[in-house]
C-alpha positions in Angstrom: -41.7 -12.0 17.6 -38.5 -11.2 15.6 -35.1 -12.2 16.7 -34.0 -8.6 17.7 -37.1 -8.3 19.8 -36.7 -11.7 21.4 -33.1 -10.7 22.5 -34.4 -7.4 23.7 -36.9 -9.2 25.9 -34.3 -11.7 27.2 -32.1 -8.8 28.2 -34.8 -7.1 30.1 -35.9 -10.3 31.9 -32.2 -10.9 32.8 -32.0 -7.4 34.1 -35.2 -8.0 36.1 -33.8 -11.0 37.7 -30.7 -9.1 38.9 -33.0 -6.5 40.3 -34.9 -9.1 42.5 -38.3 -9.2 44.0 -40.1 -6.1 45.1 -38.8 -4.3 48.1 -39.3 -1.0 49.7 -38.0 2.1 47.7 -36.6 5.3 48.9 -39.0 8.2 48.9 -36.4 10.6 47.4 -35.9 14.2 48.2 -38.6 16.6 49.6 -40.3 18.9 47.1 -38.7 22.2 46.3 -39.4 24.9 48.9 -41.0 27.0 46.2 -43.6 24.3 45.5 -47.0 24.8 47.2 -48.1 21.8 49.2 -51.5 20.6 50.1 -52.5 21.5 53.7 -55.4 21.7 56.0 -56.0 25.3 55.2 -56.2 25.0 51.3 -59.5 23.6 49.9 -60.5 21.9 46.9 -61.0 24.2 43.8 -59.4 27.0 45.6 -56.2 26.6 47.4 -55.7 22.9 46.7 -56.9 19.4 47.9 -57.7 19.3 51.5 -58.2 15.5 52.0 -56.0 14.8 49.1 -58.3 12.6 47.0 -61.1 14.0 44.9 -64.4 12.8 46.3 -66.2 13.0 42.9 -64.5 9.7 41.7 -63.7 7.5 44.8 -62.2 4.6 42.7 -58.6 5.8 43.1 -57.1 8.8 44.9 -55.8 10.6 41.6 -59.2 9.9 39.8 -60.5 11.7 37.8 -57.2 12.4 36.1 -55.9 15.0 35.1 -57.6 17.3 37.4 -57.1 20.9 38.6 -58.2 19.7 42.1 -54.7 18.5 42.4 -53.1 21.9 41.6 -52.6 25.1 43.6 -52.5 28.8 42.5 -49.0 30.0 41.6 -48.5 33.3 40.1 -44.8 32.5 39.2 -45.9 29.9 36.5 -47.2 30.6 33.0 -50.5 28.8 33.7 -50.9 30.5 37.1 -51.2 27.0 38.7 -48.8 24.4 39.8 -49.3 20.5 40.4 -49.4 19.8 44.1 -49.5 16.1 44.7 -48.7 14.8 48.1 -47.1 11.3 48.8 -50.5 10.3 50.3 -52.3 10.8 47.0 -49.8 8.8 44.9 -50.2 5.2 44.0 -48.0 2.8 46.1 -46.1 -0.3 45.2 -46.5 -3.6 46.9 -44.0 -2.7 49.5 -46.3 0.2 50.4 -44.0 3.0 49.1 -45.8 5.8 47.4 -44.4 7.5 44.2 -42.3 10.5 45.4 -44.2 13.6 43.8 -41.2 15.8 43.8 -40.6 16.1 40.2 -44.2 16.1 39.2 -44.8 19.1 41.4 -42.5 21.1 39.2 -45.2 21.1 36.5 -47.5 24.0 35.8 -50.2 21.7 34.5 -50.7 18.2 32.9 -49.5 16.6 29.6 -50.9 17.8 26.3 -50.9 14.1 25.3 -52.5 12.9 28.6 -54.9 10.1 28.9 -58.0 11.3 30.6 -59.1 8.7 33.2 -62.0 8.0 35.5 -64.1 4.9 36.3 -67.7 4.5 35.6 -69.1 1.3 37.2 -70.7 -1.0 34.7 -70.5 1.3 31.7 -70.9 -0.2 28.3 -69.4 2.2 25.8 -71.4 0.7 22.9 -74.7 1.2 24.7 -73.5 4.6 25.7 -72.6 5.3 21.9 -69.3 6.8 22.9 -66.9 7.4 20.1 -64.6 4.5 19.5 -61.1 4.6 18.0 -62.6 3.5 14.8 -64.9 6.5 14.4 -63.3 9.5 16.1 -65.4 11.9 14.1 -68.5 10.9 16.4 -66.7 12.6 19.4 -67.8 15.9 17.9 -71.5 15.1 17.4 -73.8 17.4 19.3 -75.2 14.5 21.4 -71.9 12.9 22.1 -72.1 11.3 25.6 -68.5 12.4 26.3 -67.5 16.0 25.7 -63.9 17.3 25.8 -64.2 21.1 25.7 -61.7 23.9 25.4 -62.8 26.1 28.3 -61.4 29.3 26.6 -62.8 29.0 23.1 -65.8 26.7 23.8 -64.8 24.4 21.0 -65.1 20.7 21.3 -62.0 18.5 20.9 -61.9 15.3 19.2 -61.0 12.0 21.2 -61.8 8.4 21.4 -63.0 6.4 24.5 -62.1 3.0 25.5 -62.1 0.7 28.4 -58.8 -0.7 29.7 -58.7 -4.1 28.1 -56.0 -5.2 30.4 -58.2 -4.9 33.6 -58.8 -8.3 35.2 -61.4 -7.0 37.6 -64.4 -5.0 36.3 -64.3 -3.0 39.5 -60.9 -1.8 38.7 -61.3 -1.1 35.0 -60.6 2.5 33.8 -62.4 4.4 31.2 -59.8 6.1 29.0 -60.5 9.1 26.8 -57.6 9.7 24.5 -57.3 13.1 22.6 -57.1 12.5 18.9 -54.4 15.1 18.8 -52.3 16.7 21.6 -54.2 19.3 23.5 -53.3 23.0 23.4 -50.5 24.1 25.9 -51.4 26.2 28.8 -55.2 25.7 28.1 -57.9 24.6 30.6 -60.1 21.8 29.4 -63.4 20.6 30.8 -64.5 16.9 30.7 -68.1 16.0 30.7 -69.7 12.7 30.8 -73.4 12.4 30.3 -76.0 9.6 29.8 -73.7 6.9 30.7 -75.4 3.4 30.2 -74.7 -0.2 31.3 -75.0 -3.3 29.1 -78.8 -3.4 29.4 -79.0 0.1 28.2 -80.1 1.6 31.7 -78.8 5.1 32.6 -76.0 4.9 35.4 -76.7 7.4 38.1 -74.0 9.9 39.2 -72.0 9.3 42.4 -73.5 11.2 45.3 -70.4 13.5 45.7 -70.8 14.9 42.1 -74.6 14.8 42.1 -74.5 17.2 44.9 -72.6 19.8 43.0 -75.0 19.2 40.0 -78.1 19.7 42.0 -78.5 23.4 41.9 -81.3 23.5 44.4 -80.1 21.1 47.1 -76.3 21.0 46.7 -75.5 23.4 49.5 -74.5 21.7 52.7 -73.6 18.5 50.9 -70.6 19.9 49.1 -67.4 22.0 49.9 -68.6 25.5 49.3 -65.2 26.5 48.3 -65.3 24.4 45.2 -68.8 25.7 44.2 -67.6 28.7 42.2 -65.4 26.3 40.1 -68.1 23.8 39.5 -70.7 26.5 38.5 -68.2 27.8 36.0 -67.8 24.3 34.5 -71.6 23.8 34.4 -72.1 27.3 32.7 -69.5 26.6 30.0 -70.9 23.2 29.3 -74.6 24.6 29.0 -73.3 27.1 26.5 -71.9 24.2 24.5 -75.2 22.3 24.8 -74.5 20.1 27.7 -77.3 20.3 30.3 -76.2 19.8 34.0 -79.2 17.5 34.7 -77.8 15.0 32.1 -74.4 14.9 33.7 -72.8 11.8 35.2 -69.4 13.5 35.9 -67.7 16.7 35.0 -64.4 18.3 35.9 -61.6 20.5 34.6 -57.8 20.4 34.2 -55.0 22.7 32.9 -52.5 21.6 30.3 -48.9 22.5 31.1 -47.6 25.7 29.3 -45.1 25.8 26.5 -42.6 27.2 29.0 -43.3 24.5 31.6 -42.9 21.8 28.9 -39.8 23.0 27.3 -37.9 25.3 29.6 -35.5 22.8 30.9 -34.3 21.6 27.5 -34.2 25.1 26.1 -32.2 26.4 29.0 -29.5 23.6 28.8 -29.4 23.9 25.0 -29.0 27.7 25.2 -26.4 27.6 28.0 -24.3 24.8 26.2 -24.1 26.6 22.9 -23.3 29.8 24.9 -20.3 28.1 26.2 -19.3 27.7 22.6 -19.7 31.4 21.9 -23.0 31.0 19.9 -25.6 33.2 21.5 -28.0 33.4 18.5 -29.3 30.2 17.4 -32.2 31.6 15.3 -30.1 32.7 12.3 -29.0 29.1 11.2 -25.5 30.4 11.3 -22.7 28.5 12.8 -20.8 30.8 15.3 -18.3 30.4 18.0 -16.2 27.4 18.6 -16.7 23.8 17.7 -17.4 21.4 20.5 -14.4 19.5 21.6 -13.9 15.9 20.6 -11.4 13.2 20.2 -11.1 10.5 17.5 -10.5 7.2 19.0 -10.5 4.8 16.0 -10.4 5.1 12.3 -11.2 2.0 10.2 -10.5 2.2 6.4 -12.2 -0.3 4.4 -9.8 -0.1 1.4 -10.7 -0.2 -2.4 -13.0 -2.9 -3.5 -12.1 -4.5 -6.9 -14.5 -5.2 -9.8 -15.0 -8.6 -8.3 -16.2 -7.2 -5.1 -14.8 -6.6 -1.6 -12.5 -8.9 0.5 -13.6 -10.1 3.9 -13.6 -7.3 6.4 -14.1 -4.8 3.7 -17.3 -2.8 2.9 -18.3 -1.8 -0.6 -20.7 1.0 0.6 -18.5 2.5 3.4 -15.0 4.0 2.8 -14.2 4.8 6.5 -15.6 4.2 10.0 -14.7 6.9 12.5 -15.4 6.7 16.2 -14.6 8.9 19.1 -16.1 11.0 21.9 -17.5 14.5 22.0 -17.4 16.6 25.2 -20.8 18.0 26.2 -21.8 20.1 29.3 -23.4 17.8 31.7 -26.4 19.1 33.7 -27.1 16.1 35.8 -26.0 15.7 39.4 -23.3 13.1 39.0 -20.0 13.3 36.9 -20.4 12.3 33.3 -24.1 12.0 33.4 -24.3 8.3 34.5 -27.3 6.1 34.6 -29.5 6.8 37.6 -28.4 10.5 37.7 -31.0 13.4 37.6 -30.8 17.1 36.8 -28.8 19.2 39.2 -30.7 22.2 40.5 -28.9 25.0 42.3 -30.5 26.3 45.5 -33.5 28.3 44.5 -33.3 27.6 40.9 -36.2 26.0 38.8 -33.8 25.3 35.9 -31.1 22.6 35.7 -27.5 23.9 36.3 -24.2 22.6 35.4 -21.9 21.5 38.3 -18.8 23.6 37.4 -16.5 21.6 35.2 -19.0 18.7 34.7 -19.1 17.4 31.3 -20.1 14.1 29.6 -17.9 12.3 27.0 -20.5 11.3 24.6 -19.6 8.6 22.1 -20.0 8.9 18.3 -19.7 6.7 15.3 -19.6 8.1 11.7 -19.6 6.2 8.5 -18.3 8.0 5.4 -19.9 6.6 2.3 -17.6 5.1 -0.4 -19.4 7.2 -3.2 -18.0 10.4 -1.6 -14.5 9.4 -2.2 -14.6 7.1 -5.3 -12.9 8.4 -8.4 -10.3 11.2 -8.6 -12.2 13.9 -6.5 -14.1 14.3 -3.4 -17.9 14.4 -3.7 -18.7 16.2 -0.4 -21.1 13.9 1.9 -24.2 15.5 3.4 -23.9 15.1 7.2 -26.8 13.5 9.0 -27.5 12.5 12.6 -29.1 9.1 13.3 -31.3 8.3 16.2 -31.2 4.6 17.3 -34.0 2.3 18.6 -35.2 1.3 21.9 -32.5 0.9 24.4 -30.0 0.6 21.6 -26.7 2.5 20.9 -24.8 4.4 18.4 -23.6 1.2 16.7 -26.9 0.8 15.1 -25.7 3.2 12.5 -23.7 0.2 11.2 -26.6 -1.3 9.4 -27.1 -2.4 5.8 -29.9 -0.1 5.0 -28.0 2.9 6.2 -24.9 1.8 4.3 -27.1 1.7 1.2 -28.8 5.0 1.7 -25.6 6.6 2.6 -23.7 5.4 -0.4 -26.5 5.9 -3.0 -27.2 9.5 -1.9 -23.8 10.6 -0.5 -25.0 10.9 3.1 -22.6 10.4 6.1 -24.6 9.2 9.0 -23.3 9.9 12.6 -24.8 8.5 15.8 -24.4 8.9 19.6 -26.1 7.0 22.4 -29.6 8.4 23.3 -29.0 8.3 27.0 -32.0 7.7 29.2 -33.1 5.0 26.9 -29.8 3.5 25.6 -28.1 0.3 26.1 -26.5 1.6 29.3 -30.0 2.0 30.8 -31.0 -1.5 30.2 -30.2 -2.5 33.8 -31.9 0.5 35.4 -35.0 0.6 33.1 -36.7 -2.4 34.7 -35.9 -0.8 38.1 -38.3 2.0 37.2 -41.3 -0.2 37.1 -40.5 -1.5 40.7 -40.5 2.1 41.9 -41.9 4.8 39.7 -40.1 7.4 42.0 -37.0 6.5 39.8 -38.5 7.5 36.6 -37.1 11.1 36.5 -33.8 9.8 35.5 -35.1 8.6 32.2 -36.7 12.0 31.6 -33.6 14.0 32.6 -31.0 11.8 31.0 -33.1 11.8 27.9 -32.8 15.6 27.6 -29.2 15.3 28.2 -29.1 12.9 25.4 -30.8 15.4 23.2 -28.0 17.9 24.1 -25.5 15.2 23.1 -27.0 15.0 19.5 -27.0 18.8 19.2 -23.4 19.1 20.2 -22.5 16.1 17.8 -24.5 17.8 15.0 -22.5 21.2 15.6 -19.2 19.4 15.4 -20.3 17.8 12.2 -20.9 21.1 10.3 -18.6 23.5 12.2 -15.6 24.3 9.8 -13.3 23.7 12.7 -14.9 20.6 13.8 -14.9 17.1 12.1 -14.2 18.9 8.8 -10.7 19.9 9.9 -9.8 16.6 11.5 -7.7 14.2 9.4 -10.1 11.4 10.1 -12.7 13.1 7.8 -10.2 14.3 5.1 -8.9 12.3 2.2 -6.0 12.8 -0.3 -7.0 13.5 -3.7 -4.3 14.7 -6.4 -1.8 15.3 -3.7 -4.0 17.5 -1.5 -6.0 16.8 1.7 -9.7 17.7 1.4 -12.6 17.4 3.9 -15.3 14.9 2.8 -18.0 16.9 4.6 -20.5 19.4 3.1 -20.9 21.7 6.1 -23.5 23.7 4.6 -26.5 21.7 6.0 -27.1 19.1 8.7 -29.9 16.5 8.4 -31.7 14.2 10.9 -32.9 10.6 10.5 -34.1 8.4 13.3 -35.9 5.1 13.6 -38.3 3.7 16.3 -37.2 5.4 19.5 -35.1 7.6 17.3 -38.2 8.5 15.5 -40.3 9.1 18.7 -37.6 11.0 20.5 -36.3 12.6 17.3 -39.5 14.5 17.0 -38.7 16.2 20.3 -34.9 16.9 19.1 -36.3 18.3 15.9 -38.3 20.9 17.6 -35.3 22.3 19.6 -32.7 21.8 16.8 -30.8 25.0 15.7 -28.7 23.3 13.1 -30.9 21.0 11.1 -34.3 21.8 9.5 -35.3 18.6 7.9 -36.0 15.4 9.9 -37.1 12.0 8.6 -38.7 10.0 11.4 -39.0 6.2 10.6 -41.7 4.2 12.3 -42.5 7.2 14.7 -45.3 7.9 17.1 -45.7 9.8 20.4 -47.3 9.7 23.8 -45.7 6.8 25.7 -48.8 6.5 27.8 -50.8 5.6 24.6 -48.0 3.3 23.4 -46.9 1.1 26.3 -50.0 -1.2 26.5 -50.0 -1.4 22.6 -46.5 -2.3 22.1 -44.9 -5.8 22.2 -41.7 -4.1 23.5 -43.4 -3.4 26.8 -44.3 -7.0 27.7 -41.1 -7.7 29.8 -41.6 -4.4 31.6 -45.3 -5.3 32.1 -44.3 -8.4 34.1 -42.3 -6.3 36.5 -44.9 -3.6 36.6 -47.6 -6.2 37.4 -45.4 -7.6 40.3 -44.9 -4.2 41.8 -48.2 -2.3 41.0 -50.6 -5.1 40.4 -53.7 -2.8 40.4 -54.7 -2.2 36.8 -56.5 0.9 37.6 -53.4 2.3 39.3 -51.4 1.3 36.3 -53.5 3.6 34.0 -53.0 6.4 36.5 -49.3 5.8 36.5 -49.2 5.9 32.7 -50.7 9.3 33.1 -48.1 10.4 35.7 -45.2 9.1 33.6 -46.5 11.1 30.5 -46.1 14.3 32.5 -42.4 13.8 32.8 -41.9 12.0 29.5 -43.2 15.2 27.8 -39.7 16.6 28.6 -37.9 14.1 26.3 -40.2 12.8 23.8 -42.2 14.2 20.9 -45.4 14.7 22.9 -44.1 17.7 24.8 -42.6 19.5 21.8 -45.0 18.5 18.9 -46.8 21.8 18.7 -43.3 23.4 17.8 -41.9 20.7 15.5 -42.4 22.5 12.5 -43.7 26.1 12.1 -44.7 27.4 15.5 -41.0 27.6 16.6 -39.4 28.1 19.9 -37.3 31.3 20.5 -34.0 31.1 18.7 -35.0 28.0 16.7 -35.7 27.8 13.0 -38.7 26.2 11.3 -38.4 22.6 10.3 -39.9 20.0 7.9 -40.8 16.5 8.9 -41.5 13.3 7.0 -43.0 10.5 9.0 -42.7 7.0 7.5 -45.2 4.8 9.3 -45.7 1.0 9.1 -49.4 0.0 9.1 -50.1 -2.4 12.0 -46.7 -1.8 13.5 -46.2 -4.2 16.6 -43.9 -1.9 18.4 -44.9 1.7 17.8 -48.6 1.6 17.4 -50.2 3.1 14.3 -52.8 5.0 16.5 -49.8 6.8 18.1 -48.5 7.7 14.7 -51.9 9.2 13.7 -52.0 11.3 16.9 -48.5 12.8 16.1 -49.5 13.4 12.5 -52.7 15.2 13.5 -50.8 17.4 16.2 -48.0 18.6 13.8 -50.4 19.3 11.0 -49.1 16.6 8.6 -50.7 15.8 5.3 -51.0 12.2 4.2 -50.1 10.6 1.0 -52.9 8.8 -0.7 -54.1 6.1 -1.5 -53.2 5.3 2.2 -54.5 1.6 2.3 -56.4 -0.9 0.1 -60.2 -0.8 0.4 -61.2 -2.8 3.5 -57.9 -2.9 5.1 -58.6 -0.5 7.8 -61.2 -0.9 10.6 -61.7 2.9 10.8 -64.8 4.5 9.2 -62.5 7.1 7.8 -58.8 5.8 7.8 -56.5 8.3 9.4 -59.3 10.6 10.3 -58.6 14.3 10.6 -55.3 14.1 8.5 -55.7 16.1 5.2 -54.7 14.5 2.0 -51.8 15.6 -0.3 -53.3 17.0 -3.4 -50.3 16.7 -5.7 -46.7 15.4 -5.8 -44.1 16.6 -4.9 -45.3 18.0 -1.7 -43.6 20.9 -0.3 -45.4 21.5 3.0 -43.9 21.3 6.6 -45.0 17.9 7.5 -46.0 14.8 5.8 -47.0 11.1 6.8 -46.6 8.2 4.4 -48.1 4.8 5.4 -46.5 1.5 4.3 -48.4 -1.7 4.4 -47.0 -5.2 4.6 -50.5 -6.6 3.7 -53.1 -8.6 5.6 -52.2 -11.7 7.7 -51.9 -14.7 5.4 -49.9 -17.8 4.6 -47.8 -18.1 1.5 -46.1 -21.4 0.7 -46.2 -22.4 4.3 -45.0 -19.1 5.7 -46.8 -16.6 7.6 -46.9 -13.2 5.9 -48.4 -9.8 6.7 -50.0 -8.5 9.8 -53.6 -7.7 11.0 -54.8 -4.0 11.4 -53.8 -2.4 14.6 -56.0 -3.7 17.5 -58.8 -1.3 18.5 -58.2 -2.2 22.1 -55.2 -1.1 24.2 -53.3 -4.4 23.6 -50.3 -5.0 21.3 -50.6 -6.4 17.8 -48.5 -9.7 18.1 -49.7 -11.6 15.1 -47.9 -12.2 11.9 -44.9 -10.3 10.6 -43.9 -7.1 12.5 -43.6 -4.3 9.9 -41.6 -2.4 12.3 -38.6 -4.4 10.9 -39.1 -4.6 7.2 -40.2 -0.9 7.2 -40.1 1.8 4.5 -36.3 2.3 4.8 -35.6 -1.1 3.6 -37.4 -0.7 0.3 -36.1 1.0 -2.7 -39.3 3.3 -3.0 -39.0 4.2 0.6 -35.3 5.0 0.4 -35.9 7.3 -2.6 -38.7 9.1 -0.8 -36.5 9.5 2.2 -33.4 10.6 0.5 -35.3 13.1 -1.7 -37.0 14.7 1.4 -33.5 15.0 3.2 -31.6 16.3 0.2 -34.4 18.5 -1.5 -37.0 19.2 1.3 -39.8 17.8 -0.8 -41.8 14.5 -0.6 -42.3 12.7 -3.8 -44.7 9.9 -4.4 -42.7 6.8 -5.1 -45.5 4.3 -4.9 -47.6 5.3 -8.0 -51.4 5.0 -7.9 -51.4 2.3 -5.2 -50.8 2.3 -1.6 -47.2 1.9 -0.5 -46.2 -1.7 0.2 -43.5 -3.5 2.2 -41.8 -6.9 2.2 -42.8 -8.1 -1.2 -46.5 -7.4 -0.7 -48.0 -6.1 -4.1 -51.7 -5.7 -3.1 -54.7 -7.8 -3.1 
């Protein structure tokens, strides 16, 4: 574990100790009055769950998951359905407190990046011949034992299947089916399991509750007749796809949340906030209205460095550091959007509303590159937002690699805290894993954090914003001149700033090019696979010790995380844009075998956004996959001008050189973290000359150039086998 990660773990453990041992948590507020609730009159498959739990998988109440059994009809939503969890259905912590379903019941479907969960007692996936993570293409075979079917088109959807490697009791081990790319919004899917086999190769019989539905001759009287129509439709669609009902172990359906349901909160607060500035048309890429208000609190000049270098306290790559606050409308329910706050909803409204006069003073730090002001004239700097890492802060913009990229390429990086998962949230983040009912604050504050970035970006390119302030102006030949090129805004983010930066990109009106460093998406996929989650896992185990419940909770978390991470916005990150939003270009710079952001999560994102991949990707034999980065088309020529690109950077295999451990293994095929060797999340592409050249060329020119020649792209001194 590297030093920064160790410090992060220590901070979380310290926070956990201050939180204390598990205690009963509050149940929160009741669901909105407009949210349908389960009741005795509403039946499964029709008006909603009667008993709460779905009898076709008795292993846990919310299994199989996701599942339209846990929804009700609602003509006001884009999907025509709404999630209708009751407290009795939800997982409980050790204090016996169920997760408060209020915020989940606002959803009109399930996450496009959802894990698909059930339990098959005694299943052996190798004997069953289910598609593994190393051979996703097998999931589309005609005889695949697991079928994920688009109910509208009848097309099969690629996935991989795995058993939860963290389960300590085989009786509580989840079967996890993970879509290889995010599912289509507002779309109904059918999941079918057939010919499930145990380790001896014997077929596992279907559970009685499902077998009764599948038995077309004898099912009546053994099932809830109100669900029969739904099940018959499932069976009919599967049969048209070549899946016979007599072979089924289990089948069910679920609906993915709509575009509106996933994005409407963020788009609403964006549009309302910019309307307050006087800009009511964000689609034209034209800056209109007023600049956001801001204050400059400190200006640090680094002086002129001589031919023999800089004196102590000076910086040979930064001319000036400017810090201050930008004032952003706050849509949370407490003044200045503090930790623990959630969206404020006016009575009867399904969208966040601003308490009159409530605003947030969001911090910012900007570093003006020395190259912009060296010599006898101003060389206008290109303004770029910078998104920081996990539970970090704006001061991560003060880093050597950003100093170098900024100075070499004339880029002024500015950052703000990404609240929801920023330094100020370190004390409350562990609390979430004691009581998942508190998770909505991370999702809501994360969206407010996105708005903070959008407002900061607007101030950076507005002619009456930063450009008009003395802190961003320099004297040359007796006249004051702004150092900012206000014609174009850029974005660069790393780690968390790469993950959530994808969401920001999808809704950004003022920048059209985003470089995402060591990114991925779908936190439900990443948590078990990230070394960063280890300190949270300890708290999670203490409060929700059942491993099957934990996987269900990851699925629940993803439903809300979609509102502030790339998963909920990925389909609109580049060309299929939201209203009043321009098209974007994205460059993903991925580290192979990353310990913190799983390479598998990066590949899911790349497939979802339609990225092309730079080749050769890896040295022969380096990947465990039958087809490395399956499903991602290759770039045919450089420079590449398409909307989305992924480049993979390799630190080399695990080895010892002169007594020092080097390299890292390939990403584990199980849902566990890679914790061996050197973490390539740290010495990533942005710390290499080739990576910096590729990054800067993309940001400034909008094209991706191949800076690695005819070999894979390497990191940290690795030059190949």
